[in-house]
N, C-alpha and C positions, 0 to 999 in steps of 0.2 A: 202055214206058219207065217209067211210074209204078209198074206192078206190080213191075218189076225193082227199081226204087229202093226200094219198100216192103219188098220181101223182104230187101234188104241192110240196110235200116234196122232191121228186126226182129232181125237177128242182131248188130248193133253193140254193144248193151249187154253181151252175153256176151264178145265179143272185147275190149271196152274194159276190162271187169272183170279179165280175165286179164292184159292188158298192164299195167294199173295195179298188179296184185299183183306182177308180175315187176319192175316199176320199183322198187316199195318194197323188194322183196328185194335188188335190185341195190344200192340206196342203202345198205341195212343192211349188206350185204356189204362195200361200199367203206368204209363208216364203221368197220366192224370192222377192215378192213385198215389204215386210217389209224391207228386206235387201237392196233393191234398194233405198227405201226412206231414210233409215238410212245412206246409202253411200252418197246420194244426200245432206242430211243434213250436214254430216261431210265434204263434199267437199267444202261447202261454208265457212268452218272455217279452215279446216286442211291445204289446200295448202299453204296459207301464212305462216303457222307455220313450214312446213316441207320443203318447196322449198328453202328457203334462210337461209343460215347459218350465214351470217354477218348481224346483225340487232341491232337496238337500243333497249334499255330497255323500252318496252312499258309501264311498270308500272310507269314510271316517266313522262309520257306525259299526259297533260290535255286532256280529251276526253269528248265526249258528247253522250247522248243516244237519241238524237232527230232526226235530218234529215241530209241529205247529205249536205245541204247548211251550216249548223253549222260545220260539220266535215271539209268541204273545207276551211272554214274560219280559223279553228284551225291549219290546216297544212300549210297554205300559208301566215299567218300574221307574219311580222317582226317588232320588236319594236325598235324604234330609240330614242335617247336621246332628240333630239329637231327636230322641223320642221322649217327649216330656211325660208320657203316661198321664195319670190323673193329676194335672197341674193347672189350676185356674190362671187366667191372665194376670190376676193380682200378684202372682209370684214375681213378675218382672215389670209390669206396666208402670208407667209414670202416673203421678197424680194429674198431670196436665193432659186433658183429653186429646190435644192436638198431636201429642207424641205417641198415642196408642194406635197400633195398626189393627186393621180388621183381619185378625188371624183366622177367624172362622170362615170368612169369605174366601181367603186364599186357600184354605184347606179344602173347601168345596170345589174350587177350580181344579186343584190337583186330583182330587178323588174322582172327578168326572172325566178323567183323561182316557188312558189307553184302552179301556174296555170296549168302547164304541168303535174305535179304529180296528180292533182285532176282529170284531164281528163283520164289519164291511169287507175287510180283506178276505175272510173266510168265504163270504158270499161270492165274491168275485172269482175265487179259485174254483168253487163248485160250479159256477156258471161256465167257466172255460173248460173244465175237465169233464163235468157231468157225472163223476163218480169219485169215491175215495175221500177220506178225511185226512190222510197223511200226505204232506207235500213232498216228502222224500219218495213215497210210493209213486206219486204222479210223475216225478222226474224219471224214475226208473222205467215206468210204463212208456213214457214218450221216447226215451232213448231206445227202448226195445222196439217200438214201432218203426222208428227211423232205420234201425239196422236190419230188421226183418224184411221191410219192404225192399231194401236194396238187394238183399239176398234173393228175394223172389224175382227181382228184375233180371238177375243173371239166370236163374233157373228157367224162366219163361222162354228165353232164347234157345234153350236146348230141349225143352219138353213140348209135348203136344197140347193142343188147345183144350182137349177134353179134361186134363188134369188141373186146369186153372182154378176152378171153383173149389176143388178139394184142397189145393195148396192154400187158398185164402182161409178156408175153415181151419186147416192145420195151423196157420199163422195165429188165429185167434186163440186156439187152445194153448199153443206154446206161450203166447203172451200172458195168459192167466197163470200158467205154471211158473214162468220166469220171474213174475212179480215178487215172489217170496225168496228169491235167491239173493245172496249178498252181492252188492253192487260191484265190488272189486272183482269177485269171481266171475260175475256176468260179463264185465268188460273184457276180462282176460280170455274167456272162452270165445267171445265174439270176435276178438282180434285174430285168433287162430283160424277162424272160418272165413273171415273177410278176404277178398282178393283185391287186386290193385285198383280196379275201377271203383269198388266200394270205398276204399281209403281216399281216393281222390274226391269222391262226392262228399264224404264227411269233411274233408279239408275245405271244400268250397262252402259247405254250409256253416262250418265254424268260422270261416273267414267273413261270411255274411253277418253272423252274429256279432263278431268282433267289430265289424264296420258299424253295426247299429249301436253298439256300446260306445264306440268312438264318437258317433254323432251325438249321442246323449252327453258324453263328456264335454263336447264342444259347447253344448248348451249351458253347461255348468261352469264354463271357464271363468266367468266373472267371480263366482263364489270361491273357486279353487285358487284364484290368483293370490288372494290375501293369505290363504293357508300355506301356499308354496313359499311365499316370502317369509312367513313366520317360521316355517320349517328350516329354511336356509339359515336364518339368523340363529336359531336354536342349535343347528348342527355346527355352525362355526363356534358358538360358545362352548359346546360340548367338546369339540376337538381341542380347544384351548385349555379347558379345565380338567378333562379326564385323562388319566394315564393311558398308555397303550393297551393295557388289559384291565378295563374297568370292572368293578364288582358287578356281577350279574343282577344282584338284588336291587342295587341302586339304579341300574339301567332300566329294569322293569318298572320301578317306581316312577322314573322320569317319563317313560313312555305312557304310562297310565295317566299321569298328570296332564301330559300334552293332549292325549286323546280326549280327556274330559273337557279340557279348555276348548278344543275344536268343536266338540259336540255342542257345547253351550252356545258358541257363536253361531253355528249353523242352525240350531234349533230356533234361535231367536230370529233368524232371517227367513225361515220358511215354516213357521208354526202353522200356517193356514193349510199346508198340504202334507200333514204328517202321515195320513193314510197312504197317499200316493207314493211318498218316499219309501215307506215300508215295503210296498209291493216292488218298487224299483230295486230296493236292496235285495229282495229275494231273488229276482231274476238275475241280478248281477252275480250273486253268490252261486246260483245254480250254474251259470255259465262258467265261472271260475272252477267249480268242482268238476264239471265234465271235462274241461280242458286239462285239468291236472290228472285225472284218473285215466283219460285216454291218451295222455302224453302227446297231445297235438298242439300245445301252446307254443307260439312262436317267440314270445318274449321270455327273458330269463326269470325263473321263479326263485326267489330267495329262500335259502334253507335256514330255518329257525328251530329252536328247541325250547321246550318249557313254556314259561309264561309269556315269552315274546311273541309266540305264534298268534294268539288272538289279537294282540295289539297291532301287529303288522297287517293281519287280515282286515282289521277294522279301518286302518288308515290307508291301505293300499299303497304304501310307500316302500322304498327299498330298505334293506337292513340298515340299522343305525337309529338316529333320533327321529321320532315321528313328528308330524306337523304340530306346531305349537304357536299360540298367539303371543304377541309381545307382552301381554299382561302377565303371562306366566313367569316372565323374568323377575317380576316383583317377588313371587313366591320363592324362587331360588335365592334371591338376595336376602330375603327374610330368613331362609334356612341357614345361610352362612352366618348371619348375625346371631341367630339362636345358638349355633354351634360355638361361636366365639364366646357368647355369654356363658354357656355351659362350662367351657374350659376355665373361664375366669372364676366361676363359682367353685370350681373344684381345685383351684390352685393350692389352697392351704390344706386340702384333705390328704391324708396319708394314702399311699398306693394300696390298691386292693381290687378285688373283683368288682367290676361295674355292674350295676343293675341295668335292665333293659331300658330304663327311663333316664339313664345318664347320670345317676347319682349313686354313690356308695356310702353306706352308713355304718358306723361302728358304735359299740357301747362306750359310754363315758368311762374314762379311767380316773375316777375320783374316789377319795377316801370315804366320802359320804354315801357312795353307792346308790341305792334306790331312792335316797332322800335328797339328792343333789339339787341345790338352788344356786344357779350360776353367780348371781350378784351378791349372795351372802356367804358362799363357800369358795370365794376366789382367794385361795391360799397364797398365791403369788403377791397379790395386793396387800393381804393382811400382814405378810411378813415385813412390808415396808412401812407400816404404821409406826409413828414415833411414840404414841401413847394410846392407851386404852382407858384412860381415866374417866372419860365421858361416854363410854360405850361405843367408841368409834368402830371397834371390831364387830359390833352387831349391826352397823349401818350398811347401806348398799355400797359395794365396790365392784362394779361391773367390768368385765373384760372389754378390751377395745372392740373386739368383734364377737358377736354372740357365738356360742359353741354350736357345732354341727354334729355333735354326738347324741346318742339316744340313751336315756336313763333306763337301767335294767328294772325289771319287775321284782318285787320281793318273792322269795321262794314260797310257793303255795298260795299265791294271790288268788282271791275269789271275787266274784261280783259283789259290790257293796250291798249291804242291807238297806231296804227301802225306808224312807221317812214315813211315819214318825218313829218307827221301831229303832231306827239308827241312832236316835237321840239317847237311847238307853243302852245300846250295845253295838259293837262293831266286831268284825273278824280280827282276831289277834294277828293272823298271818299278813293282813294288809298293812298293819302298822306294828311290826314286831318289836315293841319297846316296853320294858318292864320297870325302868328306873323310876318313872313318875308314880307308878302304882306302889312301888315300895316306899317312896318318899312321902306321898300324899294320900295313900290309901286310907289312913285313919281319919282323914278329913272328907272322905267320900268324894274325892275327885274322880278316881278311876281305880278299878280293881281287875285282876286277872281271874276269870271264871271259865275254866276249861279252855275251849277254843275261842272264847270271846274275851274282849275287854268290855267291862260293864261300867256304867256311869250312874251312880245313885242320885245324881242331881245336886250334889253338895258342892261346897267351896270352903275356903279358909274361914270366911265370915258368915257362911250359911251352911253349916254342916248338915243340918236337918232338912235341907231342900231349898231350892232357889225360889219356888213359887211362893212359899210363905214369906220369904225375905222381900220379894217384889210387892206383895200385898202390904207389908209393914211400911214400906216406903210410900205407897199410895195413901195409907192412913195418916202418915205424918204430914204429907203435903197433898191435900186433895186436888189442888190446882194442877198437879202433874197430869192427872187424867190419862192414864196409859191408853194408847190406841186412839185418842181423840186429839187432845192438845199436844201430847208427847208421842211422836211417831218415830223419829230417827234418833238413835242413841249411840254414843261412842263409849266402849268399854275398854279402859286402859289396863294393860297387864291382865288379860282375860283368863289366863290359865287354860282350861279345857273348854271355856266359853259356855258353861252351863247357864250363867246369867242371861246371856243373849239367846241361848237355845230355848229357855222357858218364857222369855218375853214374846216369842211368837204366839203363845197362848193369849197374850194381851194385844195382839195385832200391832206389835212394835218391831221395827227393823233395828238391829244392833250391828254396828261395825266394831268387831272385836279385834284387838291386836295385842301381840306379845312378841318379845325378841326370841330368836333362836339361841337359847342359852342352856344352862344346866337342867332346866325343866324340860327334859328331852321330849321333843315332838309334841308339845302341848297344842300348838296351832294345828299341827297335822291331825291330832285327835279331833279337834273341833271340826275341821273340814271333812274328815271321814264320817263324822256324825251328821253332816248336812247342815252345819251352822257356819254362817259367813265369818271369815277371819283372814287376817293377813299377818305376815311376819314383819314387824316394825319395832322401833325402840324410841323412847324419849332420850335422845342423845344430843347431838350438836346441830341438827338440821330440823327444819320445819317438817311437820307431818304433811303428807301429800293430799291435803284437803283444802278447799277454799275457806275463807273467813266467814264467820257468822252463819253456820249451816246446821250444827247439831242442836237438837232441842234439849238434850240432857247429856251430861258426862258422868261416868261412873268409874270409881276406883275402889276395889275391895282388896286391901293388903297388896297393892300393886308394886310395892317396894320402890317407888319413885321418890327421891328426895326433893319434894316440891319447894322447900323453904330455902335451899342453898343458892348461892351465886345470884343474889338479887331476885330470886323467884323466876329465873329464866324459863324453867320447864312449866311452871303453872301459868306464866304469861302466854306460853304457846297454847295451852288449853283455852285461855281467855280469847285468843285469836279465833279459834274455831267454834266457840260457843255462841249461840244466838243471843242477842240482847234480850234480857228477861229470862234466859235459860237457867237451868239448875246444874249444880255440881254436887254429886253425892259421894262423900268421902267416908268409906268404912275402913277404919284402921284403929289400932290400939291406942294411939295418942288421944283419941276422942273419949275413951272410957276408962283407960287404965291410968294409974297414978305412979308408975315407975318414973325414976328421975329422967331417963332418956325420953320417955313419952311426954312428960310434962314440958320439957324443954322444946320438943318438936311442936307441941300444941301452942306454946307461946309464940314461937316463930311463925307458925302457920297463921295464927290469929292476926299478928301484926302485918303480915304480908297481905292477907285478904282484905284487911281494912284499907291498906294503902292502895289496893286495886279497886276499892269501892265495891267489893263484893259484900253482900248482906248475908250474915249468918241467920238463916231462917229458923232452923231448929236443930237440936240434937236428940237422938232417940235411941233407946236401949231395946234391943230385941232379946227378950228374956228366954225365948225358946233356944235361940242360937247362941245366947250368952255373948252377944257382940253388940256394939253400938255404932252409929254413923252420924255424921253431920251433913246438913244440906245448906249449900250456899247458892245465892242468886246473883247473876250479873246485872248491872244497871242497864237502863234503857235510854239514858241521856248522858250528856257530857257535864252536867251540873256538878256532880260530885268531884269529877276530875279537876274542875276549875276552883273548887273550894278547898282543896287539900293544902295543908300547911307546908308540906314538903313535896317537891316534884320528884318523888321517888316511889316507885319506878317512874322514869320520865315518859312523857308522851313521845311516840315515834315521830320521826320527821315526816313532813307532809308528802314527800316523794317516795316514802316507803309504802309499797303496794301490799296491803294485807292479804291479797289473793295470790300473790306470788309464793309458790310452795314447792317448786321442783329444784332440789339441791340448794335451797336457800338457807344460809346459816341463821341460827337463832339469835335474837336480840332481846335484851331485857328492857322492853318498852311497851307502853300501852297504845293501842290504836284508837283514835278518836271514833266516836259513834256517829252514825248518819244523823243529819238534822232535818232535811227536807222530807216531807211526807211521801214523796214519790221515790225515795231512795230505799234500797234494800236494807232491812234491819230496823226500820222505824215501826213496823207493825208485825204482829205474829201472823203466821200463815192461817189459812182456813183450816177448820178441823178436818181430820181424816174421816172418810175418804174423799170429801169434797175437794180437798186441795189437789188431789191427783189429776183432775181434769180441768181445773180452774187456772187460767193464766195468772202468773204472779202479778200482784198489784203494781209492782214497780216496772212492768213492761208497758210501754206506751206506743201509741200509733205512729209517732214520729220516728221510732227506732225500727230500722229494717231488720227482718229476721234472716235466718241462715239461708232460706230458700227464696228470698227476694220479696216476700210479702211483709206488711207491717207485723212487727214482732208478735202481738197477741194472736193475729190471724194465722201466722206461721205456726205458732205453738199448737193451735187447735187443728190445723190441717195435718200436721205431723201425727197428732194423736189419732185422728180419723184414719189416716193412711195405714198406720201400723195395726190398728184394731181390725181393719179390713184384711190386711195381709195375713195376720196371725190367724184370724177366724177362717178365711177362705183357703189358705194354703198350708200354713205351718201345722195346723191342728190335724189335718188329714192327708195333705198332699205330699208329705216328705217321709212318711213311714216311721214317724217318731212315736214311741209309746210314752206319752207324757206322764203316766203314772209312775214311770221309772225315773223321772227327771226330778232333781232337787236343786242342784247348784248350776246357775246359768251365768254366762258372762257376755255382755255386749261390748265387743272390742272397740267399737267406735260409736259410742252413744252421742246423740246430738241433744235432743230435748228429753231423752228417756222414754220416747214413745213406745219402743219395743217392750221395755220392761213394764210400762203402764198397761199394755195390752195383755200381759200375763198375770194381771192382778188377782184373778179368781182362781189361779192354780196354786198348788202347794209347792211353790218354787220361790227362790230369791234370785235377784239379778244384780251382779256387780257391773255397774255402768262405768266404763272407762272412757275418759275424755283425753284425747291425745294432746300432748303439750304444744304441738304446732297447729292445733285446730282452734276454732273460736271457743272461748271459755264459757261453755254453757253448763258447767257442773253446778254452780249455785242454783240454777233453775231446776236441775234434777232434784237437789235436796229440798227445794221449796215445795215441790209437789209430793213430798213424802217418800222419796226414794233415796238411794245412796250410791256413791261411786268414788272414783279415785283418779288422780292424774297419773299418766304413764306415757312412756316413750317405748313403742314396740320394737325399736331397734335394740332394746335391752330386755333382759329377762324380767318376768313379773315376780313380785315378792310373795310367792306361794309355793307350797310343796308340790311335788309331782302327783299326778293322778287325783286331782281335787275338783275338777269340774265335769259336769255331765254334758253340757252343750256350750259351744263357743259360737257366737254370732258375729259376723264381720260384714258390715254394709259399706262397700266402697272404701275399704281400708287398704287392701294390698296394692291397688293401683297407685295410691298416693305414697304408700310406704316404700315401694321399690325405687322411688326416686331418691331416697335417703340411704337405704341400706339393702343388702342382699336378702332375697326371700328365703333362701335355704335355712339360715339360722332362725328366721321367724317361724318357719314351719316346724323346725326341730323344737322350738319353744311351745308351739301349739301341741305337738305330740307329747311333750313333757307334762303339760298341765291337764290334758284331757284323760279321763279314765278309760281303760279298755272297755269297749262297747259304747263310749261316748260319741257325740256327733259334732260336726262342724258344718255350719250353714254360711255360705259365702254368696253375696250379691255384689257384682262388680262388672267392669268392662269385660267383654268376651275374651279379649286377648289375655287379660290377667287371669280369668277363670281357667284358661288352658294351661297357664304356667302353674297355677295352684294345683290343678288336677294332676299334672305330671309329677309334681313333688309328692302329693299324697299317695299316688300309686307306687312311687319308689319307696314310700314308707309302709307299703302293704296295707294302706287303708282301703276300705271298700267304698268306691264311689257309687252311690245309689242313683244320683240324678245329676245331669247337667243339661241346661236348657238355655238357649240364646235367642235374642230377638233385638233388632235395631242396635247392634253392638253392645247390648247389655245382656248379662247372663246370671244364672243362679246355679249353685252347686250344693249338693248335700252328700256328705261322706261320713263313714263310721270307722272309728279306730278299732283295730283288732289286738291280738295278744302278741303279734310278731315282734321279736327282738333280733338284732344281728348276732351272728356267731363270733365275730371278731371284736377285739377291744382296741380302742383308739390308742395310738402310740403316745407315750408320755412326753410332755413338752419340756 
């Protein structure tokens, strides 16, 4: 036994030495494996941190911990202000080529962005990992390797050498199985199995990763310095402005604004390394994710909820206000100003439930209901009138501030009938008035036929139809030449405007007007039929038109006492009639022999002679059993100088005949132009040549509205609007022009927009603002018509009478004079349900208009901005408020 034992004992040192050597070898091998896995783990994170020295601050970029698709979306998405859809550059570009941006080139630069970066990033990830398409799976696999190798390190110290290879195979099998597990569950299970040594190693490795991140942050210190300063300034501002418990929604909005500002600054400073910064952002977020889930982070992790979490994750800041550049302070200041402006606009509104856009609207509380015209139905002002002898109560009396209430719709309102069928019939429910049908039905003005109001085309002086009457006038005075020499007509006391409605067949534009009197809704009937008309009266003030612009004037039983008070009213017609133009007077004094008629005829004859009007002819229309007289205005001052009596007198030399906005009437004659280059000395070119021909009285020495010589300015404006209408308005705004009949250009200059619509079955009311250059005579000269107006007041038309309103740089000028809310309420009043508004203006003004339109429940189809200029297209719906405005 002893011998045997000694023999074994003599051999033990050799065996022990060999076993010790093997153990050392095994430990070194395991250590190398652990080191290799650790290096592989760090290589997936470290290279992006150490390879590139110029990088963006990844702390400020929004990231995601999900999958590659989400990360690709984050790095490649660009935010635009608007999506113009199919909108040519003509929609907003200037005529000056120097002002036009190369939009297509910029779009190409944006479009070529994020896709390439994403592919490069994916390629690098595949090269590092060798397998897998999901970055989150790679992270899980690397974490698995790290922890499993540590476990094997402990097991190898207790197990025999023979089981080493089996353990490594088992590790690979477990790795494949554990890749499908939820990361949180995996970490929890591994924590329960790890022992103290494993935890220490993980802490060391995490500390090394943090040191690497810290080194990277030191490299970015110069970029972060400005952001830190901006954040401190913003935090101080927030602490001063915000109450102890700020509204969470506002805080989130502020944080998002700050984040976007920081992103913009950093992207501009490191645009050349966008791909590298994306990789660096991934590694940083992976590190933060592992530290959070393993609960090994040494620094305090802020607790946030809801929308604040992605903002804080992106900025890498502590809870509170994120980093923000000093430029963002301008936004906050602007927001405060906008809020103050909103409160001011709402000062006079009654209390009620606010809309999400900051405005609350109520139905108008007026006795006229759906037919409310603010400047004609101002009962408070009408009660103060001392007399109504001269129809003062039919004139304009506007409230000091425009109303901000909305006019209700008539019960059963329907989409208007299209032109030309609307000339013959309209929906009764749209204009539910029968009085005129009862009073004038026998004269074929209007009749009630079932659910329609029908218009046989007659009138008091042309019971059997307007077209026959129009032809009789042409036969009496061939020089009238409808649609050639005579293009623009003024119809006084128009009734339902059948005369003007049928002159369209002769290519003639007629401005029809009548007062809002006992002939209930006569002008409203005309507008609903698709015939141009306004509510006005021959009273105490001048008509809102320039002098010497109408080719022909017409009055058929218009009930105007032309001969009284020195012929003041007829002298007003003389002011607006073009020299050499005609006045057609169809009335009983022309052909009846009653005593009253005879007296009127004598007075009228004496007045016209003293005015130097020539009685060209009188004619009897046998079919209609009515007669008319035709007078012609002189073309020189010769007759005025030869009169025996200066009665009516000549107007004073400082009396401007073009002044027409609230100017009282005077019984005087304005002298005619003498020089051949003055307006009124020659007749315009025949239609349609006059449309595109600069007026003869424009000369090169006169500067146009846009800075060029006036004739060149005129032609350039026409070319501009022809291009814009053709390239944009016809197809780019979603307008069905076959449904459009009545159009208004709220700020016409030369009338180029209206001229560009010449070939459509539409008419355009050109409005020249009273504080704009007086170009209205030029509009008439080219065969179009229009009116003077101040948009701080209501327009003299009924509600729901226009299909399209067009406003080119109107509102930005207008808001310097008055509030926009009443103006938009007026726009809502005169546009039909389904009608459109087209706005071209400064971008800031476009935003204000859009906000107001949305509060009115209009559908904004398009907004597009470039170079601080924008375009907006919106459509009115049928929405009306449920509440009624409190009575004043």
